[in-house]
Structure formats: C-alpha cells, structure tokens
N, C-alpha and C positions, 0 to 999 in steps of 0.2 A: 649324218654319215662324212666319213673323211673325203678328202679331196679326190682320193681315186672312185669312191661310189660316186659321186657327182660328174667326174669324167664320164663314167661308164653310162650313167644315167643320161647325160646329154646329147650321147651319139645314139642314133636311130638303131643301127645294127647292134649295137653292144646292148643298148638297153631291151631290144628284142631278144637277144639271148639271156638276159638277165631274168625277164618274165617268164621264159620258158624254164629257166632252173626254177623260178619259183613254182611253176605248174607241177613241175615232176615233184617237187617237195612236199607237195598237197595243197598250196596255195593258188587257185585257178584266179581269174578275172572276177568272178562271182563273190567269192570269199575275199577278196581285196576290198571290192566295193563296200561288202557288209562293213568289213572293216572300218571304211571310210565313213560310214554313215553312223556307226558306233561312237566313234570320236567326233560326230558333228564335222567331218571334213570334206564332205560331197564337192566341196569347190578348191580342193587340194590337190595336188599330185600323189599318186602312191609314194613318190621319193620323199614328199615333204612328212608324210604319214610315218613311212619308216624311220626317217632320220628322227623324226619327234619320239618314237616310242625306243630306238637304239640309244639316243644320244640327248633326249629331252629339248632336241632344237625346235624354236618356234616353226610352226607350219605357215608356208607363206601360201597365200593363194595365188589361183593361177592369174587372176586378175591384176594382184600386185606384181606379178612377175611380167606379165604384157606392159602395165602401165609403166615400171621400170626400164624395159628394153625399148619400148616407143618414145621415152626421152632420151635415150641415146644417139644424139644425133651424129657421133664419129661412128658408128656402125652404120647405120643406114647411109651416110655420105659414100660410103666405100663402094655403093651402087648408085650410080649417078641415073640411070635411064628411070624415067617413072614411071613404067611398067613393072621395073622390078622392085621398086619401093612398093607398089601397089600391091603385087605379088606378096612379099614378104608380112606386109600389114594385114592382107587377106589370112594368111597362115597364121598370123598371131590372133587375130579373131576368131578362128575354128578353134585353136586350141583352147582360148579362154571359155569358148562356149560348149564344145564338147569335151574336151580333154586331150592329154597325152597321145591316145590311139591316132590322132589327126596327123602326128608328127611321124609316123613310121614311114619308111621310105616306100612302102608299097602303095601308100595314100599319094603319092607325089604326081603322078600323072592326073590323077582325079583332081587335085588339087589346083593344078595348073588350067584345067580346063573351067573348074569351078570358078576361078578366082577372076576370071574374064580378060587375063592376057592372051588369050589366043591358044596357038598350038605349041607343042612341046619346043618345035622350032623357033616360034616367035618368043617363046620364055628365054630359049637359048641366046637368041639374039639380045632380047634384053641384061643380060647376065655376061655378056662378053663373046658370044657367037659358038660355043660348045655346050652341048648337054651337061657335061660334066661341072661345069661352072654354076649350072643350077642347083645340081645335088651339092656343090661344096658351099652355096650360100644357104641352102636349106640346112644343112649341118651346121653352117658357122651361125646360124640365126637360132638353133637350139643349144649349141654351145654358150651364146650370149645370154639366152635366157635362163639357164639354170645357173649362171655363174652371176646376176646382178642382185640377187638376194642372199 
C-alpha cells in the first residue's frame, strides 16, 4: 500500500473510517477474516493482507511488528516513566495476541485498566500529566508499529 495508506492505517481514527468504508463496500469483519484464513495470514493485519493483494508486498506478522518496535529503544526512551513503558508494552502484547481491534481508540480506557497502571488519571500522570498525552502516546505507538516494517 502507498505511504498514504500506511499513514491512514496507523491512525486509529482514520483506520476506523477505512474499515467502515470497507463494510459499506461489502467487506465486513467476517469476510476480511475469511480472506486472511484463505491466505494463511491469521497472524497478520488486514493492512498487510491488503498490501499483499494490491502490491504483492510481503505480509508482516503482528509478532514481527511488535518485536521490531520493542527493539526501538529511542521510541520508548521518550516515555521515561516505568508505568508508561509498562502500558505501551502491554498494548503491544494485546495487539500481538488479539489483533488490530485492540488498537481502537474506544479500547483505550479498558487497556489502561487491564494493564495494571491504574486509573486514567494515573496513566495521565505517567505520560506527563494530561489525558491527551496518553492518547498521543497511544497514537505514536501505532504510527511506529506500522512504520517499522
């Protein structure tokens, strides 16, 4: 997919809009999942499958994306609080196991709670004091996740 498509997919809000358009065009989540199974790509994102089908790009697995990002010490160094890093690594683990739906904006409050970092207020403190900083880090994580491969 073009760089523009990668940018769209890496933003949770734009990705949701794209998925909605796919549903309107007749490709619901179940059909996309069946397509992934047909290509033996259950451990890949729909993004990678679509890039493969459209441009014959190799499909990256969620695991390979996560491993590449986890090794990016510069990315994680911008979040010096241990609880901030714990949260980001937790999100990566959920994405690797469950898939891209864990990266939607609406999942953010549940991810904060499930990660063990505490409340939204606690997470805000870990990321610099404002809830908007948590969302910004969540989006940055995804931007890097889709640009490392």
